[in-house]
C-alpha positions in Angstrom: 0.0 0.0 0.0 2.6 2.6 1.1 5.9 1.0 0.3 7.9 4.1 1.0 6.6 3.9 4.6 7.9 0.4 5.1 11.4 1.5 4.1 11.6 4.4 6.6 12.8 4.3 10.1 9.7 4.0 12.3 11.0 6.5 14.8 11.3 9.2 12.1 7.9 8.4 10.7 6.3 8.6 14.1 8.0 11.9 14.8 6.9 13.4 11.5 3.4 12.1 11.9 3.1 13.5 15.5 4.5 16.9 14.4 2.0 17.0 11.4 -0.9 16.0 13.8 -0.1 18.7 16.3 0.3 21.4 13.6 -3.1 20.4 12.1 -4.7 20.4 15.6 -3.4 23.9 16.4 -4.4 25.3 13.0 -7.9 23.8 13.3 -8.1 25.2 16.9 -7.5 28.6 15.7 -10.1 28.3 12.8 -12.9 26.3 14.4 -12.1 26.2 18.1 -11.2 23.3 20.3 -14.7 21.8 20.3 -14.5 21.6 16.5 -11.2 19.9 16.8 -12.7 17.3 19.1 -15.5 16.8 16.6 -13.0 16.2 13.7 -11.3 13.6 15.9 -14.6 11.8 16.6 -15.4 11.9 12.9 -12.1 10.3 12.1 -12.8 7.5 14.7 -16.3 6.8 13.2 -14.9 6.8 9.7 -12.1 4.3 10.7 -14.6 2.0 12.5 -16.9 2.1 9.6 -14.1 1.1 7.2 -13.0 -1.7 9.7 -16.6 -3.1 9.9 -17.0 -3.2 6.1 -13.7 -4.9 5.6 -13.8 -8.3 4.0 -17.4 -7.7 2.8 -18.7 -6.0 -0.1 -18.8 -2.1 -0.3 -22.5 -1.1 0.1 -24.0 2.2 -0.1 -26.3 4.2 -2.3 -26.5 2.9 -5.9 -25.3 -0.5 -5.0 -26.8 -3.3 -7.1 -26.8 -7.0 -7.1 -24.5 -7.1 -10.1 -22.0 -4.9 -8.3 -22.0 -7.1 -5.2 -21.6 -10.2 -7.5 -18.7 -8.7 -9.4 -16.9 -7.6 -6.2 -17.3 -11.0 -4.5 -16.1 -12.9 -7.7 -13.0 -10.6 -7.9 -12.2 -11.2 -4.2 -12.5 -14.9 -4.8 -10.0 -14.8 -7.7 -7.3 -13.1 -5.7 -4.5 -15.1 -4.4 -4.7 -15.8 -0.6 -1.2 -14.5 0.0 -2.0 -11.2 -1.7 -5.3 -10.9 0.2 -3.5 -11.5 3.5 -0.7 -8.9 2.7 -3.4 -6.3 1.6 -5.3 -7.0 4.8 -2.2 -6.6 6.9 -1.3 -3.3 5.3 -4.9 -2.1 5.5 -5.1 -3.0 9.2 -1.8 -1.2 9.9 -3.1 1.9 8.2 -6.3 1.8 10.0 -4.6 1.4 13.3 -2.5 4.5 12.6 -5.7 6.4 11.6 -7.5 5.4 14.7 -4.5 6.4 16.9 -4.3 9.9 15.2 -8.0 10.4 15.3 -8.1 9.5 19.0 -5.2 11.9 19.7 -7.0 14.7 17.9 -10.2 14.1 19.7 -8.4 14.0 23.0 -6.5 17.2 22.3 -9.8 18.9 21.1 -11.9 18.0 24.0 -9.0 18.5 26.4 -8.6 22.0 25.0 -12.3 22.6 25.6 -11.9 21.5 29.2 -8.9 23.7 29.8 -10.6 26.6 28.2 -13.6 26.3 30.5 -11.5 26.0 33.7 
C-alpha cells in the first residue's frame, strides 16, 4: 500500500506524523475552536470504525446493485490468498495509525475545551 513507509525508520515516521498532527490540531483550533477539533477527531474515529466493519465484505451504499455485489465477490475470490493476507495486513496497519491519530485529535480537542472552561 505505502511501500515508502515500510522503508523508513519507524521513529522518524512517528516523529513526523506527530508533528503534522499537532500542527493540524493547532491550525484547526485557531479556525474552528477546540470543540470543533474534538468533533473532527470523533469523525475520524467513526470513519475508521466504519471502514473496519465493512472490511472483507462488499462495499455497500447508495446505488449498489446485485451485479456490483456479485462482481466484487467474484473478484475477491479470484485473488491469491497471500495477496489478500498482505493487503489485509497493510490495511489493518493503516487503520490502526488512523485510529490512533483520530483518538489523539479528539483527546486534544476535548481536552482543550476543558482547559478553556476551567
